[in-house]
C-alpha positions as CSV (number, residue, x, y, z in Angstrom):
1,X,0.1,-0.3,0.2
2,X,1.4,3.5,-0.9
3,X,-1.4,5.7,0.8
4,X,-3.3,5.8,4.3
5,X,-6.0,8.1,5.8
6,X,-8.0,8.5,8.3
7,X,-10.3,11.1,10.1
8,X,-10.6,11.8,14.3
9,X,-12.0,14.3,16.4
10,X,-10.6,17.2,17.3
11,X,-9.7,17.1,20.5
12,X,-12.1,18.7,23.4
13,X,-11.1,21.7,24.3
14,X,-8.5,22.8,21.6
15,X,-8.3,24.6,18.3
16,X,-7.1,24.2,14.8
17,X,-4.5,26.3,15.1
18,X,-2.9,24.8,18.5
19,X,-2.8,21.4,16.6
20,X,-1.5,22.8,13.5
21,X,1.2,24.6,15.8
22,X,1.7,21.4,17.6
23,X,2.0,19.5,14.7
24,X,4.6,21.5,12.6
25,X,6.8,21.9,15.7
26,X,6.7,17.8,16.1
27,X,7.6,18.1,12.2
28,X,10.3,20.3,12.3
29,X,11.7,18.4,15.3
30,X,11.7,15.4,13.1
31,X,13.1,16.5,9.7
32,X,9.7,16.7,7.9
33,X,10.1,19.9,5.4
34,X,6.6,21.7,5.8
35,X,5.9,23.0,2.1
36,X,2.8,24.8,2.9
37,X,0.5,25.8,5.5
38,X,-3.0,27.7,4.8
39,X,-4.7,29.3,7.6
40,X,-8.5,30.5,8.3
41,X,-10.9,31.2,10.9
42,X,-11.2,27.3,12.9
43,X,-9.1,25.7,9.6
44,X,-5.8,24.9,9.0
45,X,-4.3,22.6,6.3
46,X,-0.2,21.7,6.4
47,X,1.3,20.0,3.5
48,X,4.7,18.0,4.4
49,X,7.2,15.9,2.8
50,X,9.4,13.4,5.2
51,X,13.0,13.0,3.9
52,X,13.9,9.7,2.0
53,X,14.7,6.6,4.0
54,X,16.1,3.1,2.9
55,X,12.3,1.9,3.0
56,X,11.5,5.2,0.6
57,X,12.1,8.0,-1.4
58,X,9.8,10.3,1.2
59,X,6.2,10.5,1.8
60,X,3.7,13.7,1.2
61,X,1.3,13.9,4.6
62,X,-1.5,16.0,4.3
63,X,-3.3,17.3,7.3
64,X,-6.6,19.2,7.6
65,X,-7.8,20.7,10.7
66,X,-11.7,21.9,11.2
67,X,-13.4,23.4,14.4
68,X,-14.6,19.7,14.3
69,X,-12.5,16.6,12.9
70,X,-8.4,16.4,11.6
71,X,-8.3,14.8,8.3
72,X,-5.0,13.1,7.9
73,X,-3.5,11.5,4.9
74,X,0.1,10.3,3.9
75,X,1.3,8.9,0.6
76,X,4.4,7.8,-1.3
77,X,3.6,9.4,-4.7
78,X,6.8,7.7,-6.6
79,X,6.3,4.3,-5.4
80,X,4.2,1.0,-5.8
81,X,4.8,-0.1,-2.2
82,X,5.9,2.3,0.8
83,X,6.6,-0.7,3.1
84,X,4.1,0.7,5.6
85,X,5.5,3.7,6.1
86,X,2.4,6.0,5.2
87,X,1.0,4.1,7.5
88,X,3.5,4.8,10.7
89,X,2.8,8.8,9.2
90,X,-1.0,8.4,9.9
91,X,-0.6,7.0,13.2
92,X,2.4,9.3,14.4
93,X,0.4,12.0,13.6
94,X,-2.9,10.7,15.4
95,X,-0.2,9.9,18.2
96,X,0.6,13.5,18.3
97,X,-2.5,14.9,18.1
98,X,-3.7,12.4,21.2
99,X,-0.7,14.4,23.2
100,X,-2.5,17.4,23.1
101,X,-5.4,16.0,24.6
102,X,-4.7,12.8,27.3
103,X,-7.9,13.4,28.2
104,X,-10.0,13.2,24.9
105,X,-11.3,9.5,23.5
106,X,-10.0,8.9,19.6
107,X,-12.6,8.4,17.9
108,X,-12.1,7.3,14.7
109,X,-14.5,8.1,11.4
110,X,-12.9,6.2,8.5
């Protein structure tokens, strides 16, 4: 599989801007390049690219945050098989969002 995606609820008590800020900080620490960020009232969109590794040429990561939900997608556009890297990216983003609000459940709406 070369792509993975999921949608989760925005954690209670957080804003789209808080989640986006946390993810951008985390991406930069992980060496993930921020390619684009769009901001609007109650809306954030982040497009990023992970660096190449032994298993992949790098994946595109797309996060769209609204007042209610977070859509997360990762894909490896230059490979037919990404050795689970896209799924790992989606899981890591979900974990980072969970860290923002530990009290909040993680209902997934695929």
